[in-house]
mmCIF file of the N, C-alpha and C atoms, coordinates in Angstrom:
data_MODEL
# 
_entry.id   MODEL 
# 
loop_
_atom_site.group_PDB 
_atom_site.id 
_atom_site.type_symbol 
_atom_site.label_atom_id 
_atom_site.label_alt_id 
_atom_site.label_comp_id 
_atom_site.label_asym_id 
_atom_site.label_entity_id 
_atom_site.label_seq_id 
_atom_site.pdbx_PDB_ins_code 
_atom_site.Cartn_x 
_atom_site.Cartn_y 
_atom_site.Cartn_z 
_atom_site.occupancy 
_atom_site.B_iso_or_equiv 
_atom_site.pdbx_formal_charge 
_atom_site.auth_seq_id 
_atom_site.auth_comp_id 
_atom_site.auth_asym_id 
_atom_site.auth_atom_id 
_atom_site.pdbx_PDB_model_num 
ATOM 1   N N  . TYR A 1 1  ? 125.938 0.583  108.895 1.00 0.00 ? 1  TYR A N  1 
ATOM 2   C CA . TYR A 1 1  ? 127.010 0.814  107.950 1.00 0.00 ? 1  TYR A CA 1 
ATOM 3   C C  . TYR A 1 1  ? 128.255 1.202  108.724 1.00 0.00 ? 1  TYR A C  1 
ATOM 4   N N  . GLU A 1 2  ? 129.336 0.517  108.459 1.00 0.00 ? 2  GLU A N  1 
ATOM 5   C CA . GLU A 1 2  ? 130.611 0.816  109.102 1.00 0.00 ? 2  GLU A CA 1 
ATOM 6   C C  . GLU A 1 2  ? 131.431 1.683  108.157 1.00 0.00 ? 2  GLU A C  1 
ATOM 7   N N  . LYS A 1 3  ? 131.793 2.879  108.617 1.00 0.00 ? 3  LYS A N  1 
ATOM 8   C CA . LYS A 1 3  ? 132.496 3.807  107.728 1.00 0.00 ? 3  LYS A CA 1 
ATOM 9   C C  . LYS A 1 3  ? 133.879 3.286  107.365 1.00 0.00 ? 3  LYS A C  1 
ATOM 10  N N  . ALA A 1 4  ? 134.298 3.595  106.134 1.00 0.00 ? 4  ALA A N  1 
ATOM 11  C CA . ALA A 1 4  ? 135.606 3.176  105.636 1.00 0.00 ? 4  ALA A CA 1 
ATOM 12  C C  . ALA A 1 4  ? 136.558 4.362  105.519 1.00 0.00 ? 4  ALA A C  1 
ATOM 13  N N  . GLU A 1 5  ? 136.019 5.568  105.462 1.00 0.00 ? 5  GLU A N  1 
ATOM 14  C CA . GLU A 1 5  ? 136.810 6.784  105.309 1.00 0.00 ? 5  GLU A CA 1 
ATOM 15  C C  . GLU A 1 5  ? 136.452 7.764  106.423 1.00 0.00 ? 5  GLU A C  1 
ATOM 16  N N  . GLU A 1 6  ? 137.338 8.692  106.721 1.00 0.00 ? 6  GLU A N  1 
ATOM 17  C CA . GLU A 1 6  ? 137.100 9.682  107.778 1.00 0.00 ? 6  GLU A CA 1 
ATOM 18  C C  . GLU A 1 6  ? 135.923 10.599 107.477 1.00 0.00 ? 6  GLU A C  1 
ATOM 19  N N  . ASN A 1 7  ? 135.623 10.822 106.193 1.00 0.00 ? 7  ASN A N  1 
ATOM 20  C CA . ASN A 1 7  ? 134.539 11.737 105.832 1.00 0.00 ? 7  ASN A CA 1 
ATOM 21  C C  . ASN A 1 7  ? 133.179 11.045 105.763 1.00 0.00 ? 7  ASN A C  1 
ATOM 22  N N  . GLU A 1 8  ? 133.099 9.776  106.194 1.00 0.00 ? 8  GLU A N  1 
ATOM 23  C CA . GLU A 1 8  ? 131.851 9.029  106.165 1.00 0.00 ? 8  GLU A CA 1 
ATOM 24  C C  . GLU A 1 8  ? 131.191 8.998  107.536 1.00 0.00 ? 8  GLU A C  1 
ATOM 25  N N  . LEU A 1 9  ? 129.898 8.692  107.546 1.00 0.00 ? 9  LEU A N  1 
ATOM 26  C CA . LEU A 1 9  ? 129.103 8.627  108.764 1.00 0.00 ? 9  LEU A CA 1 
ATOM 27  C C  . LEU A 1 9  ? 128.754 7.181  109.053 1.00 0.00 ? 9  LEU A C  1 
ATOM 28  N N  . GLU A 1 10 ? 129.127 6.691  110.225 1.00 0.00 ? 10 GLU A N  1 
ATOM 29  C CA . GLU A 1 10 ? 128.760 5.333  110.620 1.00 0.00 ? 10 GLU A CA 1 
ATOM 30  C C  . GLU A 1 10 ? 127.296 5.318  111.033 1.00 0.00 ? 10 GLU A C  1 
ATOM 31  N N  . LEU A 1 11 ? 126.539 4.335  110.540 1.00 0.00 ? 11 LEU A N  1 
ATOM 32  C CA . LEU A 1 11 ? 125.115 4.232  110.833 1.00 0.00 ? 11 LEU A CA 1 
ATOM 33  C C  . LEU A 1 11 ? 124.829 3.021  111.702 1.00 0.00 ? 11 LEU A C  1 
ATOM 34  N N  . ARG A 1 12 ? 123.916 3.200  112.645 1.00 0.00 ? 12 ARG A N  1 
ATOM 35  C CA . ARG A 1 12 ? 123.443 2.103  113.485 1.00 0.00 ? 12 ARG A CA 1 
ATOM 36  C C  . ARG A 1 12 ? 121.988 1.840  113.140 1.00 0.00 ? 12 ARG A C  1 
ATOM 37  N N  . GLU A 1 13 ? 121.580 0.598  113.157 1.00 0.00 ? 13 GLU A N  1 
ATOM 38  C CA . GLU A 1 13 ? 120.210 0.248  112.816 1.00 0.00 ? 13 GLU A CA 1 
ATOM 39  C C  . GLU A 1 13 ? 119.221 0.997  113.708 1.00 0.00 ? 13 GLU A C  1 
ATOM 40  N N  . GLY A 1 14 ? 118.218 1.620  113.103 1.00 0.00 ? 14 GLY A N  1 
ATOM 41  C CA . GLY A 1 14 ? 117.212 2.369  113.842 1.00 0.00 ? 14 GLY A CA 1 
ATOM 42  C C  . GLY A 1 14 ? 117.589 3.809  114.128 1.00 0.00 ? 14 GLY A C  1 
ATOM 43  N N  . GLU A 1 15 ? 118.845 4.178  113.895 1.00 0.00 ? 15 GLU A N  1 
ATOM 44  C CA . GLU A 1 15 ? 119.313 5.540  114.141 1.00 0.00 ? 15 GLU A CA 1 
ATOM 45  C C  . GLU A 1 15 ? 118.723 6.500  113.110 1.00 0.00 ? 15 GLU A C  1 
ATOM 46  N N  . ARG A 1 16 ? 118.492 7.726  113.511 1.00 0.00 ? 16 ARG A N  1 
ATOM 47  C CA . ARG A 1 16 ? 117.970 8.742  112.597 1.00 0.00 ? 16 ARG A CA 1 
ATOM 48  C C  . ARG A 1 16 ? 119.100 9.648  112.119 1.00 0.00 ? 16 ARG A C  1 
ATOM 49  N N  . VAL A 1 17 ? 118.980 10.050 110.871 1.00 0.00 ? 17 VAL A N  1 
ATOM 50  C CA . VAL A 1 17 ? 119.953 10.946 110.253 1.00 0.00 ? 17 VAL A CA 1 
ATOM 51  C C  . VAL A 1 17 ? 119.206 12.220 109.871 1.00 0.00 ? 17 VAL A C  1 
ATOM 52  N N  . TYR A 1 18 ? 119.783 13.363 110.192 1.00 0.00 ? 18 TYR A N  1 
ATOM 53  C CA . TYR A 1 18 ? 119.149 14.657 109.979 1.00 0.00 ? 18 TYR A CA 1 
ATOM 54  C C  . TYR A 1 18 ? 119.961 15.499 109.003 1.00 0.00 ? 18 TYR A C  1 
ATOM 55  N N  . ASN A 1 19 ? 119.349 16.606 108.559 1.00 0.00 ? 19 ASN A N  1 
ATOM 56  C CA . ASN A 1 19 ? 120.021 17.578 107.693 1.00 0.00 ? 19 ASN A CA 1 
ATOM 57  C C  . ASN A 1 19 ? 120.660 16.894 106.483 1.00 0.00 ? 19 ASN A C  1 
ATOM 58  N N  . ILE A 1 20 ? 119.848 16.118 105.785 1.00 0.00 ? 20 ILE A N  1 
ATOM 59  C CA . ILE A 1 20 ? 120.348 15.312 104.679 1.00 0.00 ? 20 ILE A CA 1 
ATOM 60  C C  . ILE A 1 20 ? 120.532 16.154 103.429 1.00 0.00 ? 20 ILE A C  1 
ATOM 61  N N  . ASP A 1 21 ? 121.705 16.002 102.829 1.00 0.00 ? 21 ASP A N  1 
ATOM 62  C CA . ASP A 1 21 ? 122.019 16.615 101.548 1.00 0.00 ? 21 ASP A CA 1 
ATOM 63  C C  . ASP A 1 21 ? 122.233 15.463 100.577 1.00 0.00 ? 21 ASP A C  1 
ATOM 64  N N  . MET A 1 22 ? 121.336 15.323 99.600  1.00 0.00 ? 22 MET A N  1 
ATOM 65  C CA . MET A 1 22 ? 121.424 14.219 98.643  1.00 0.00 ? 22 MET A CA 1 
ATOM 66  C C  . MET A 1 22 ? 122.478 14.566 97.600  1.00 0.00 ? 22 MET A C  1 
ATOM 67  N N  . VAL A 1 23 ? 123.739 14.281 97.946  1.00 0.00 ? 23 VAL A N  1 
ATOM 68  C CA . VAL A 1 23 ? 124.891 14.639 97.115  1.00 0.00 ? 23 VAL A CA 1 
ATOM 69  C C  . VAL A 1 23 ? 124.754 14.044 95.722  1.00 0.00 ? 23 VAL A C  1 
ATOM 70  N N  . ASP A 1 24 ? 124.445 12.766 95.635  1.00 0.00 ? 24 ASP A N  1 
ATOM 71  C CA . ASP A 1 24 ? 124.121 12.120 94.367  1.00 0.00 ? 24 ASP A CA 1 
ATOM 72  C C  . ASP A 1 24 ? 123.198 10.941 94.669  1.00 0.00 ? 24 ASP A C  1 
ATOM 73  N N  . GLU A 1 25 ? 122.929 10.119 93.680  1.00 0.00 ? 25 GLU A N  1 
ATOM 74  C CA . GLU A 1 25 ? 121.966 9.030  93.861  1.00 0.00 ? 25 GLU A CA 1 
ATOM 75  C C  . GLU A 1 25 ? 122.430 7.997  94.882  1.00 0.00 ? 25 GLU A C  1 
ATOM 76  N N  . ASP A 1 26 ? 123.734 7.759  94.969  1.00 0.00 ? 26 ASP A N  1 
ATOM 77  C CA . ASP A 1 26 ? 124.264 6.692  95.813  1.00 0.00 ? 26 ASP A CA 1 
ATOM 78  C C  . ASP A 1 26 ? 124.789 7.140  97.174  1.00 0.00 ? 26 ASP A C  1 
ATOM 79  N N  . TRP A 1 27 ? 125.224 8.387  97.300  1.00 0.00 ? 27 TRP A N  1 
ATOM 80  C CA . TRP A 1 27 ? 125.828 8.874  98.543  1.00 0.00 ? 27 TRP A CA 1 
ATOM 81  C C  . TRP A 1 27 ? 125.143 10.147 99.003  1.00 0.00 ? 27 TRP A C  1 
ATOM 82  N N  . TRP A 1 28 ? 124.778 10.170 100.286 1.00 0.00 ? 28 TRP A N  1 
ATOM 83  C CA . TRP A 1 28 ? 124.154 11.336 100.886 1.00 0.00 ? 28 TRP A CA 1 
ATOM 84  C C  . TRP A 1 28 ? 125.016 11.818 102.041 1.00 0.00 ? 28 TRP A C  1 
ATOM 85  N N  . MET A 1 29 ? 124.871 13.093 102.400 1.00 0.00 ? 29 MET A N  1 
ATOM 86  C CA . MET A 1 29 ? 125.565 13.694 103.538 1.00 0.00 ? 29 MET A CA 1 
ATOM 87  C C  . MET A 1 29 ? 124.512 13.953 104.603 1.00 0.00 ? 29 MET A C  1 
ATOM 88  N N  . GLY A 1 30 ? 124.836 13.642 105.853 1.00 0.00 ? 30 GLY A N  1 
ATOM 89  C CA . GLY A 1 30 ? 123.878 13.878 106.919 1.00 0.00 ? 30 GLY A CA 1 
ATOM 90  C C  . GLY A 1 30 ? 124.535 13.903 108.278 1.00 0.00 ? 30 GLY A C  1 
ATOM 91  N N  . GLU A 1 31 ? 123.719 14.143 109.304 1.00 0.00 ? 31 GLU A N  1 
ATOM 92  C CA . GLU A 1 31 ? 124.194 14.270 110.675 1.00 0.00 ? 31 GLU A CA 1 
ATOM 93  C C  . GLU A 1 31 ? 123.368 13.353 111.572 1.00 0.00 ? 31 GLU A C  1 
ATOM 94  N N  . ASN A 1 32 ? 124.055 12.638 112.489 1.00 0.00 ? 32 ASN A N  1 
ATOM 95  C CA . ASN A 1 32 ? 123.331 11.762 113.413 1.00 0.00 ? 32 ASN A CA 1 
ATOM 96  C C  . ASN A 1 32 ? 123.061 12.480 114.729 1.00 0.00 ? 32 ASN A C  1 
ATOM 97  N N  . SER A 1 33 ? 122.400 11.797 115.644 1.00 0.00 ? 33 SER A N  1 
ATOM 98  C CA . SER A 1 33 ? 122.032 12.405 116.931 1.00 0.00 ? 33 SER A CA 1 
ATOM 99  C C  . SER A 1 33 ? 123.238 12.669 117.819 1.00 0.00 ? 33 SER A C  1 
ATOM 100 N N  . ARG A 1 34 ? 124.386 12.090 117.501 1.00 0.00 ? 34 ARG A N  1 
ATOM 101 C CA . ARG A 1 34 ? 125.614 12.333 118.264 1.00 0.00 ? 34 ARG A CA 1 
ATOM 102 C C  . ARG A 1 34 ? 126.383 13.538 117.738 1.00 0.00 ? 34 ARG A C  1 
ATOM 103 N N  . GLY A 1 35 ? 125.815 14.208 116.708 1.00 0.00 ? 35 GLY A N  1 
ATOM 104 C CA . GLY A 1 35 ? 126.454 15.396 116.157 1.00 0.00 ? 35 GLY A CA 1 
ATOM 105 C C  . GLY A 1 35 ? 127.535 15.099 115.140 1.00 0.00 ? 35 GLY A C  1 
ATOM 106 N N  . GLU A 1 36 ? 127.693 13.839 114.761 1.00 0.00 ? 36 GLU A N  1 
ATOM 107 C CA . GLU A 1 36 ? 128.680 13.469 113.751 1.00 0.00 ? 36 GLU A CA 1 
ATOM 108 C C  . GLU A 1 36 ? 128.073 13.708 112.371 1.00 0.00 ? 36 GLU A C  1 
ATOM 109 N N  . ARG A 1 37 ? 128.878 14.225 111.465 1.00 0.00 ? 37 ARG A N  1 
ATOM 110 C CA . ARG A 1 37 ? 128.405 14.528 110.106 1.00 0.00 ? 37 ARG A CA 1 
ATOM 111 C C  . ARG A 1 37 ? 129.310 13.825 109.105 1.00 0.00 ? 37 ARG A C  1 
ATOM 112 N N  . GLY A 1 38 ? 128.705 13.288 108.041 1.00 0.00 ? 38 GLY A N  1 
ATOM 113 C CA . GLY A 1 38 ? 129.504 12.630 107.017 1.00 0.00 ? 38 GLY A CA 1 
ATOM 114 C C  . GLY A 1 38 ? 128.653 12.018 105.930 1.00 0.00 ? 38 GLY A C  1 
ATOM 115 N N  . LEU A 1 39 ? 129.332 11.400 104.973 1.00 0.00 ? 39 LEU A N  1 
ATOM 116 C CA . LEU A 1 39 ? 128.680 10.730 103.862 1.00 0.00 ? 39 LEU A CA 1 
ATOM 117 C C  . LEU A 1 39 ? 128.267 9.324  104.265 1.00 0.00 ? 39 LEU A C  1 
ATOM 118 N N  . PHE A 1 40 ? 127.169 8.846  103.665 1.00 0.00 ? 40 PHE A N  1 
ATOM 119 C CA . PHE A 1 40 ? 126.726 7.470  103.891 1.00 0.00 ? 40 PHE A CA 1 
ATOM 120 C C  . PHE A 1 40 ? 126.007 6.986  102.637 1.00 0.00 ? 40 PHE A C  1 
ATOM 121 N N  . PRO A 1 41 ? 125.991 5.661  102.398 1.00 0.00 ? 41 PRO A N  1 
ATOM 122 C CA . PRO A 1 41 ? 125.307 5.142  101.218 1.00 0.00 ? 41 PRO A CA 1 
ATOM 123 C C  . PRO A 1 41 ? 123.795 5.281  101.360 1.00 0.00 ? 41 PRO A C  1 
ATOM 124 N N  . SER A 1 42 ? 123.151 5.811  100.343 1.00 0.00 ? 42 SER A N  1 
ATOM 125 C CA . SER A 1 42 ? 121.708 6.066  100.404 1.00 0.00 ? 42 SER A CA 1 
ATOM 126 C C  . SER A 1 42 ? 120.897 4.784  100.552 1.00 0.00 ? 42 SER A C  1 
ATOM 127 N N  . ASN A 1 43 ? 121.420 3.644  100.102 1.00 0.00 ? 43 ASN A N  1 
ATOM 128 C CA . ASN A 1 43 ? 120.654 2.397  100.199 1.00 0.00 ? 43 ASN A CA 1 
ATOM 129 C C  . ASN A 1 43 ? 120.643 1.814  101.613 1.00 0.00 ? 43 ASN A C  1 
ATOM 130 N N  . TYR A 1 44 ? 121.298 2.468  102.557 1.00 0.00 ? 44 TYR A N  1 
ATOM 131 C CA . TYR A 1 44 ? 121.284 2.002  103.949 1.00 0.00 ? 44 TYR A CA 1 
ATOM 132 C C  . TYR A 1 44 ? 120.206 2.699  104.777 1.00 0.00 ? 44 TYR A C  1 
ATOM 133 N N  . VAL A 1 45 ? 119.467 3.617  104.184 1.00 0.00 ? 45 VAL A N  1 
ATOM 134 C CA . VAL A 1 45 ? 118.434 4.342  104.924 1.00 0.00 ? 45 VAL A CA 1 
ATOM 135 C C  . VAL A 1 45 ? 117.138 4.372  104.128 1.00 0.00 ? 45 VAL A C  1 
ATOM 136 N N  . GLU A 1 46 ? 116.063 4.665  104.836 1.00 0.00 ? 46 GLU A N  1 
ATOM 137 C CA . GLU A 1 46 ? 114.784 4.922  104.161 1.00 0.00 ? 46 GLU A CA 1 
ATOM 138 C C  . GLU A 1 46 ? 114.262 6.249  104.674 1.00 0.00 ? 46 GLU A C  1 
ATOM 139 N N  . LEU A 1 47 ? 113.730 7.043  103.781 1.00 0.00 ? 47 LEU A N  1 
ATOM 140 C CA . LEU A 1 47 ? 113.196 8.345  104.164 1.00 0.00 ? 47 LEU A CA 1 
ATOM 141 C C  . LEU A 1 47 ? 111.849 8.167  104.832 1.00 0.00 ? 47 LEU A C  1 
ATOM 142 N N  . GLU A 1 48 ? 111.622 8.932  105.888 1.00 0.00 ? 48 GLU A N  1 
ATOM 143 C CA . GLU A 1 48 ? 110.332 8.938  106.562 1.00 0.00 ? 48 GLU A CA 1 
ATOM 144 C C  . GLU A 1 48 ? 109.506 10.065 105.967 1.00 0.00 ? 48 GLU A C  1 
ATOM 145 N N  . PRO A 1 49 ? 108.176 9.939  105.994 1.00 0.00 ? 49 PRO A N  1 
ATOM 146 C CA . PRO A 1 49 ? 107.337 11.034 105.495 1.00 0.00 ? 49 PRO A CA 1 
ATOM 147 C C  . PRO A 1 49 ? 107.621 12.317 106.268 1.00 0.00 ? 49 PRO A C  1 
ATOM 148 N N  . GLU A 1 50 ? 107.523 13.456 105.580 1.00 0.00 ? 50 GLU A N  1 
ATOM 149 C CA . GLU A 1 50 ? 107.781 14.736 106.240 1.00 0.00 ? 50 GLU A CA 1 
ATOM 150 C C  . GLU A 1 50 ? 106.742 15.013 107.307 1.00 0.00 ? 50 GLU A C  1 
ATOM 151 N N  . THR A 1 51 ? 107.201 15.613 108.403 1.00 0.00 ? 51 THR A N  1 
ATOM 152 C CA . THR A 1 51 ? 106.326 16.025 109.492 1.00 0.00 ? 51 THR A CA 1 
ATOM 153 C C  . THR A 1 51 ? 106.508 17.513 109.695 1.00 0.00 ? 51 THR A C  1 
ATOM 154 N N  . ALA A 1 52 ? 106.034 18.032 110.801 1.00 0.00 ? 52 ALA A N  1 
ATOM 155 C CA . ALA A 1 52 ? 106.207 19.457 111.105 1.00 0.00 ? 52 ALA A CA 1 
ATOM 156 C C  . ALA A 1 52 ? 107.682 19.800 111.222 1.00 0.00 ? 52 ALA A C  1 
ATOM 157 N N  . GLN A 1 53 ? 108.491 18.828 111.659 1.00 0.00 ? 53 GLN A N  1 
ATOM 158 C CA . GLN A 1 53 ? 109.932 19.027 111.752 1.00 0.00 ? 53 GLN A CA 1 
ATOM 159 C C  . GLN A 1 53 ? 110.564 18.502 110.478 1.00 0.00 ? 53 GLN A C  1 
ATOM 160 N N  . SER A 1 54 ? 111.892 18.623 110.355 1.00 0.00 ? 54 SER A N  1 
ATOM 161 C CA . SER A 1 54 ? 112.566 18.099 109.175 1.00 0.00 ? 54 SER A CA 1 
ATOM 162 C C  . SER A 1 54 ? 112.417 16.589 109.136 1.00 0.00 ? 54 SER A C  1 
ATOM 163 N N  . ALA A 1 55 ? 112.407 16.033 107.960 1.00 0.00 ? 55 ALA A N  1 
ATOM 164 C CA . ALA A 1 55 ? 112.200 14.589 107.793 1.00 0.00 ? 55 ALA A CA 1 
ATOM 165 C C  . ALA A 1 55 ? 113.532 13.859 107.886 1.00 0.00 ? 55 ALA A C  1 
ATOM 166 N N  . PRO A 1 56 ? 113.750 13.089 108.940 1.00 0.00 ? 56 PRO A N  1 
ATOM 167 C CA . PRO A 1 56 ? 114.979 12.322 109.048 1.00 0.00 ? 56 PRO A CA 1 
ATOM 168 C C  . PRO A 1 56 ? 114.872 11.023 108.263 1.00 0.00 ? 56 PRO A C  1 
ATOM 169 N N  . ALA A 1 57 ? 115.992 10.407 108.029 1.00 0.00 ? 57 ALA A N  1 
ATOM 170 C CA . ALA A 1 57 ? 116.019 9.071  107.441 1.00 0.00 ? 57 ALA A CA 1 
ATOM 171 C C  . ALA A 1 57 ? 116.421 8.118  108.552 1.00 0.00 ? 57 ALA A C  1 
ATOM 172 N N  . ALA A 1 58 ? 115.823 6.960  108.580 1.00 0.00 ? 58 ALA A N  1 
ATOM 173 C CA . ALA A 1 58 ? 116.149 5.972  109.598 1.00 0.00 ? 58 ALA A CA 1 
ATOM 174 C C  . ALA A 1 58 ? 117.058 4.924  108.987 1.00 0.00 ? 58 ALA A C  1 
ATOM 175 N N  . ALA A 1 59 ? 118.137 4.606  109.671 1.00 0.00 ? 59 ALA A N  1 
ATOM 176 C CA . ALA A 1 59 ? 119.065 3.596  109.183 1.00 0.00 ? 59 ALA A CA 1 
ATOM 177 C C  . ALA A 1 59 ? 118.370 2.246  109.147 1.00 0.00 ? 59 ALA A C  1 
ATOM 178 N N  . SER A 1 60 ? 118.644 1.484  108.120 1.00 0.00 ? 60 SER A N  1 
ATOM 179 C CA . SER A 1 60 ? 118.034 0.172  107.976 1.00 0.00 ? 60 SER A CA 1 
ATOM 180 C C  . SER A 1 60 ? 119.075 -0.821 107.487 1.00 0.00 ? 60 SER A C  1 
ATOM 181 N N  . ARG A 1 61 ? 118.681 -2.068 107.379 1.00 0.00 ? 61 ARG A N  1 
ATOM 182 C CA . ARG A 1 61 ? 119.581 -3.096 106.864 1.00 0.00 ? 61 ARG A CA 1 
ATOM 183 C C  . ARG A 1 61 ? 119.767 -2.876 105.374 1.00 0.00 ? 61 ARG A C  1 
ATOM 184 N N  . PRO A 1 62 ? 120.933 -3.239 104.834 1.00 0.00 ? 62 PRO A N  1 
ATOM 185 C CA . PRO A 1 62 ? 121.190 -2.994 103.423 1.00 0.00 ? 62 PRO A CA 1 
ATOM 186 C C  . PRO A 1 62 ? 120.464 -3.950 102.482 1.00 0.00 ? 62 PRO A C  1 
ATOM 187 N N  . VAL A 1 63 ? 119.812 -4.975 103.003 1.00 0.00 ? 63 VAL A N  1 
ATOM 188 C CA . VAL A 1 63 ? 119.101 -5.928 102.153 1.00 0.00 ? 63 VAL A CA 1 
ATOM 189 C C  . VAL A 1 63 ? 117.615 -5.846 102.442 1.00 0.00 ? 63 VAL A C  1 
ATOM 190 N N  . PRO A 1 64 ? 116.773 -6.041 101.424 1.00 0.00 ? 64 PRO A N  1 
ATOM 191 C CA . PRO A 1 64 ? 115.324 -6.001 101.655 1.00 0.00 ? 64 PRO A CA 1 
ATOM 192 C C  . PRO A 1 64 ? 114.893 -7.114 102.572 1.00 0.00 ? 64 PRO A C  1 
ATOM 193 N N  . PRO A 1 65 ? 113.790 -7.037 103.303 1.00 0.00 ? 65 PRO A N  1 
ATOM 194 C CA . PRO A 1 65 ? 112.960 -5.844 103.353 1.00 0.00 ? 65 PRO A CA 1 
ATOM 195 C C  . PRO A 1 65 ? 113.560 -4.820 104.295 1.00 0.00 ? 65 PRO A C  1 
ATOM 196 N N  . PRO A 1 66 ? 113.323 -3.529 104.034 1.00 0.00 ? 66 PRO A N  1 
ATOM 197 C CA . PRO A 1 66 ? 113.887 -2.495 104.906 1.00 0.00 ? 66 PRO A CA 1 
ATOM 198 C C  . PRO A 1 66 ? 113.241 -2.538 106.289 1.00 0.00 ? 66 PRO A C  1 
ATOM 199 N N  . VAL A 1 67 ? 114.004 -2.138 107.285 1.00 0.00 ? 67 VAL A N  1 
ATOM 200 C CA . VAL A 1 67 ? 113.515 -2.094 108.657 1.00 0.00 ? 67 VAL A CA 1 
ATOM 201 C C  . VAL A 1 67 ? 112.649 -0.861 108.816 1.00 0.00 ? 67 VAL A C  1 
ATOM 202 N N  . ALA A 1 68 ? 111.470 -1.033 109.354 1.00 0.00 ? 68 ALA A N  1 
ATOM 203 C CA . ALA A 1 68 ? 110.571 0.098  109.565 1.00 0.00 ? 68 ALA A CA 1 
ATOM 204 C C  . ALA A 1 68 ? 111.126 0.995  110.651 1.00 0.00 ? 68 ALA A C  1 
ATOM 205 N N  . ALA A 1 69 ? 111.052 2.276  110.412 1.00 0.00 ? 69 ALA A N  1 
ATOM 206 C CA . ALA A 1 69 ? 111.540 3.235  111.394 1.00 0.00 ? 69 ALA A CA 1 
ATOM 207 C C  . ALA A 1 69 ? 110.528 3.355  112.523 1.00 0.00 ? 69 ALA A C  1 
ATOM 208 N N  . GLU A 1 70 ? 111.023 3.512  113.736 1.00 0.00 ? 70 GLU A N  1 
ATOM 209 C CA . GLU A 1 70 ? 110.143 3.690  114.878 1.00 0.00 ? 70 GLU A CA 1 
ATOM 210 C C  . GLU A 1 70 ? 109.731 5.150  114.963 1.00 0.00 ? 70 GLU A C  1 
ATOM 211 N N  . PRO A 1 71 ? 108.504 5.442  115.371 1.00 0.00 ? 71 PRO A N  1 
ATOM 212 C CA . PRO A 1 71 ? 108.061 6.844  115.448 1.00 0.00 ? 71 PRO A CA 1 
ATOM 213 C C  . PRO A 1 71 ? 108.833 7.606  116.511 1.00 0.00 ? 71 PRO A C  1 
ATOM 214 N N  . GLU A 1 72 ? 109.017 8.888  116.246 1.00 0.00 ? 72 GLU A N  1 
ATOM 215 C CA . GLU A 1 72 ? 109.705 9.743  117.214 1.00 0.00 ? 72 GLU A CA 1 
ATOM 216 C C  . GLU A 1 72 ? 108.775 10.015 118.389 1.00 0.00 ? 72 GLU A C  1 
ATOM 217 N N  . PRO A 1 73 ? 109.326 10.146 119.595 1.00 0.00 ? 73 PRO A N  1 
ATOM 218 C CA . PRO A 1 73 ? 108.461 10.463 120.745 1.00 0.00 ? 73 PRO A CA 1 
ATOM 219 C C  . PRO A 1 73 ? 107.850 11.850 120.593 1.00 0.00 ? 73 PRO A C  1 
ATOM 220 N N  . ALA A 1 74 ? 106.666 12.024 121.128 1.00 0.00 ? 74 ALA A N  1 
ATOM 221 C CA . ALA A 1 74 ? 105.989 13.317 121.067 1.00 0.00 ? 74 ALA A CA 1 
ATOM 222 C C  . ALA A 1 74 ? 106.752 14.346 121.882 1.00 0.00 ? 74 ALA A C  1 
ATOM 223 N N  . PRO A 1 75 ? 106.828 15.592 121.400 1.00 0.00 ? 75 PRO A N  1 
ATOM 224 C CA . PRO A 1 75 ? 107.525 16.628 122.176 1.00 0.00 ? 75 PRO A CA 1 
ATOM 225 C C  . PRO A 1 75 ? 106.838 16.858 123.512 1.00 0.00 ? 75 PRO A C  1 
ATOM 226 N N  . ALA A 1 76 ? 107.653 17.148 124.525 1.00 0.00 ? 76 ALA A N  1 
ATOM 227 C CA . ALA A 1 76 ? 107.117 17.352 125.875 1.00 0.00 ? 76 ALA A CA 1 
ATOM 228 C C  . ALA A 1 76 ? 106.571 18.738 126.046 1.00 0.00 ? 76 ALA A C  1 
# 
């Protein structure tokens, strides 16, 4: 997703988004691994099942079928 406004978050395919606040059904607020925070369309991500850590959403293509998120590496 390419952001159109300064308050939006640009998403890259396969990227994880953390600290998600589901502002409404269509737009969510979150933070990427680069520390950038902003709004993004909810239909561009899929939620991963919750784990011991917070559940991130992985960026996917905006058209079905959604891109499967890759598993996070095991902590060292």
